[in-house]
N, C-alpha and C positions, 0 to 999 in steps of 0.2 A: 504494500500500500504506500502511496505517496504521502508526504506530510499534509498536503491539502485534504486528502481523503480522511486521514486520521483526525484532523481538526474539525472537519464538518461531520458532525455526528449528533444524533438525538441526545439532548441533555447538555450540549455545549453552550456556553454563555456567549452572548453577543453584546459587545460594548459599542458606545458611540463616542462623540467628542469628549475630550478630557477624561477618558476612561470610565465614564459612567455607564453602568449596566442598563441595557435596554430590555433584555429578556433572555429566554432559553429556547434553543431549537427544539421544536416539538415534532416536526416531520421534515423530511427531505424529499424534494421532487427534482426532476431533471432541470427545470429552469428557475425555481425559486425555493426559498426556505420558509417554512411556516414557523414563526417565532411567537411565543406567548410572552407578553410583557410581564415585567416584574412588579407592576403596581398592585394596589389593594384590590382593584377589580381588573383581573387579567383580560387582555385584549389580544386577538390574533392579528399579526402583521404578516403580510405576504411579500417577502423581500426578495427581489430578483438576485440571482447568484452573481451577476456582474457587479452589483453594488457592494458585495461583501468582500472584504480583504481578509485573506487568510494568513495568519502569522504562525510561528512555531508553536505557540501556546494559547492562541486566542483568535476569535473572529471579531471583526469590527466594521462599522460603517462610518463614513465621514460626515455625520450629522448628529444632532442632538436627539434625544428620545422624542421630544415634541415634534421635530421635523420628520422623524421616522414614522410617527403616527400619521401625520398629514399626508405623507407620500404613499404609505403602503397599507393603511387600514382600509379594508373593503368589507363592510358588514354585509351579511347575506340579506337579500331583500325578502327571501322566503326560505324556510327550512328546506333542506334538500329532499326530505321525505314527504313533504306536504303535497297533497293532491292539488291539481289546478292547472 
């Protein structure tokens, strides 16, 4: 496995500007990472892989947690299992 593959794993921490934690990788897809935020009310962020920088011991994006929320939060309009 490459260092990048080792760093991108479920449970890995994602940090933003100034080393502040944004959340934890909850799922890995071919083109994005599903990251659950670290706040009191967890929110799912859909972060494109090209936006994530992989280091030897961490993952990070070059924005604040607030900016990450504005860019990559996409709430579901309807539950996936709902009829309609």
